N, C-alpha and C positions, 0 to 999 in steps of 0.2 A: 215487484215494486222495490225501488231503491229505498234503503232503510232511512236515509237522511236527505230526502228531497223536500225542500220547503218552498211553498208558494207565499210570496209577500205581496200584500196590497199596500198602496201608499209608499212604494219603494223609493219614489222621487221626492217624498215629503221631507219636512224638517227632521223628523225622527227616523223616517225610513232610510235615508241615506246612510247614517252611521250604523243602523241596525243591519243593513245589507252587508256592509263592510265587515261587521263583527261575525255575521253568519258565515261569510266566505272564509274568514280566519279560523272558524271552528270546523271547517271541512264540509259544510253543507253544500249540496247541489242546489243553487238558488234560482228560482223562477220568479219573475215579477209580472204582475198583471195590472193594467190600468190604461188610461187614455193617453197619458204623457209619459213616455219612457226613454226619451233621448238622454244620453249621457250616463247610462248605467255602467257600473264597473265591468271590466273585462271578466268574462266567465258567467255573467248573469244571462239567463235565457228570458227574453222579453215576449210577452203575450199581450197584444193590444186588444182591449175590451172595455166596455162601459159597465162598471159594476152596478150602476143604477138601472140598467136596462132589465126588463122583466124576464128575458129569455137568454139562453146561451151559456149560462154558467155550468150547467150539468155536463154539457158536451165538452167544454173547455177543461174542466177538472178531470173528467173521465180520460181525456187524452194526456194530461200531465201526470195524473195519479200521484199527487203529493202525499207523503207520509205526515208532513208537518205543515201547519198554516199559521202565519203571523199576520193578523189582520189589523192594519193601522189606518186604512183609508177612512176619511170622514171629512165633512165640511167644517173647517176650523178657521174661517175667514175672520181676522181680527176685527173686533168691534161689532160683529154680527152673529157669530156662531152660537153664543149663549142662548139666544131666543129664536133662532132661525127655524122656520118650518121644515127646512131640509133635514133636520135631525130625525124627523119621522121617516123620511125616505131612506136614510141610512140604517135605521133599525130594520126596515123591511129588506133592504139589500143585504144586510149582515145575516139575517135569518136565511135568505136564499143561498148565500154563500156557505153557511154551515150545512145546509141540507145537501148541497152539491159535494162538499168535502166529505161528508159522511157516506154518501152514495159511492164516491170514488175510493172508499176504503181508508180514508185518513184516520190517524190515531192520536195526534197531538196538536192542540189548538191553543194559541195565545192571542188575546185580544187586548187592544189598548183601551183602558178605561180612564178615569179622571178622578182627581181629588175632589172635584166638584160634586161627587156622589155623596160625600160625607155631610154630616151635621157640623157646620163650621163654628158652632159655639163650643165645641169640645176643646179641652186643653191640649190633647194629643190625638192625632188622627191615626187610629190603630185598626188594622184589618179585623181583629177579632172582637173588639169591645166598643168601638165608636159607632153610634147609630148612623144609618144611611138616611139622610133627609135632604135631598138635593133641592136647591132653590131656583134652578133654571131648567129650561126645556132640555138643554144639552146634558146637564147632569142627570136629569130624570130619564132621558132616552138611554144613556149609557147604563144607568142602574137597572132599568127595565130589561134591556138586552142581556145584561149579565144574569139576571134572575131566570130569564127564559132559557138561555144557553146552558146554565148550570144543570137544569133538569134535562134538556134535550141531549146534551153531551153525555150525561150519565146513561140515558136510555140507549144512545148509539154506541156506547163503549169507547168514547173519546175522552182523553185526559185534557181538562181545560184549566188554564191559568189566566188570571185577569190582572193586567198590569195597570195600577192606578198612577198615572203620571202627575207629578207636581209641577213646579215652576222651572221651566227650562230656558236656557240661553245658549248661544253658540253660532257657528257659521250657518248661513242660509236662513236666518230668522227674518221674519217680516220686519221691514225697516221702522215701522211705527210702534214696535214693541219696546219695552223699557231699555234694555241694554243697547240695542242699535240706535235707538232714538237719542240717548245720551251720548253714546260714543261718536256718532256721526256729527252731532252738533259741536262737540269739543274738538274733534279732528279738523273741523272746518274753521275753528276759532270763534265759534258762536256761543252765546250763553246757553246752557242746558237748563231749560225751564222744567222744574220737577214739582211734585207734590211734597208734603212735609216729610215723607220717607220714614215715618215711625212704625209703620206696619211691618211685622216680621214674617218672613217667608223662607221656605226651603228651596234654594236655587241649585239646579244641577246642570252641568254642562251636557249638551245634547249628545255628545259622543258617549258619555257615560250612560245616558238614558237608553240609547240604542243598544249599547253593549249589555245593559242590564236586561233588556227584553230578549236579546239573543241568548243570554245565559239562562233566562227563565225558560225559554223554549227548549233549551238543551238539558234542562233539569227534570227531576221527577215531581217538582212542586205542583200541586193542584190547589186552586182557589185563588183568592185575591192576594196581591203583593204590591206594596207601595214602592214606586220607582222614585226614589229621593235619596238625599245624602244623610239625613238625620241631623243636619246642622241648620238651625234656623237663625237668620240674621235680619236686622232692620234693612229696609230697602235703601235707606240712606248710606249704608255701608257699601252696597254695590255701587251706588252713584259716586261716592267719594273715592272708592278704590279705582274706578275707571278714570276719574279725574287725576288721581295721583300717577297712574300708569302713563297717562297722556302728557302729564306735566302742566295741566291747566286747572288746578283746583279753584282758582279765583273766578272761573266762569260758571260754577255751579250755583243755581238759584233754587235752593230748597224752599218750599212753601210758595213758589210763584204760581203753582196750580193747586186747586183744591183737591183734597183727598176724595176718592170715589165714594159715593153714597153707600152707607152701611158696610164699609170695608172692615172685615174682621181684623182685630189688632194682632193676632198671631195664628199662623197655620203651620203647626209643627208635625212632622211625619215620624211615626215609628218605623224603623227599618230593620227590626229583628228578623222578620221573615225573609227580606232580601239578603241579609248577611248570613243567616243561619240556614234558612230553608232552601235558598237558591245558591248560596255560596258566592255572592257577588259583593265586591267592595269598589266604590268609585275610584277612578284614577286621579281626577282633578280636585285639588283644593280650590276654594273660590278665587283667590288671587291668581293662581296659575291658569284656571279656566278662563278668567276674564282677559288675561294677557294673551292667551291663545286666540280668543275671539277677536280681540283688537287687531292682532296680526292679520287675521282674515279680512277684516273690514278695511284696514290700511291698504292691503293688496288690491281689494276690489275698487277702492277709490282711485288708486294709482292707475289701474287698467282702464277705468272709465275716463280718466283724464288723458289717456293716450301716452 
């Protein structure tokens, strides 16, 4: 078995794209599995398969024999994923994937979790001290999968790390999410209709999130790790920074939309484990990351307009 052969699920997803690039840069032999694999970077070996199908995973993994597995695939359709019944299907698929990985002799597993596993009334979301009290089916499914895999991986002799993703932005994000929604409106010269923007969040450029997961896979860290920057800012700072970068601050309409129901005022991440246990520090400060994202959206609009 090749010592550093990694199988990536969700390789064409929002986080998967930069994670694959980071794994290639670290010298991994990268294999990707999924239904939609067009446009993968050069050097990635593609394996077309449906992870939700009940059969076929054992044969596929036996043929690949990966030493490492980065599992990112999940249904995260904006506006639906938090309460979607598909979360149950992905728990089952993830357990089948783990069994096939173990049977193929795999040794290192990293799975994408979520900050939605935490009790959001806590002042600081810390891997070691904050209670896990998810309020959605998505968060509950991720939490339950982690609890099962923690025991199963230990029994199978597999090292498991669990990356709890916080609030990401960057290229290839769904257009109806905060950053592209505001950016696209302003780039078109239209008013950016926003909520009050007082809630504070930890925003991370997706390239840093993907690189953090790759670093976690390449480390000896076992257990949960927050994938975040450690810097918590009001949402309005993100909106106003975008407006200043575009040069249209007068088009921002804070308070034009109501705040989401029961929105926590602050979700701050502890990043001690990421910094000290994994040895990862993000590359992008917020303003630089937003500028990079804007450049990508400008180019996309230019290409769409021909």
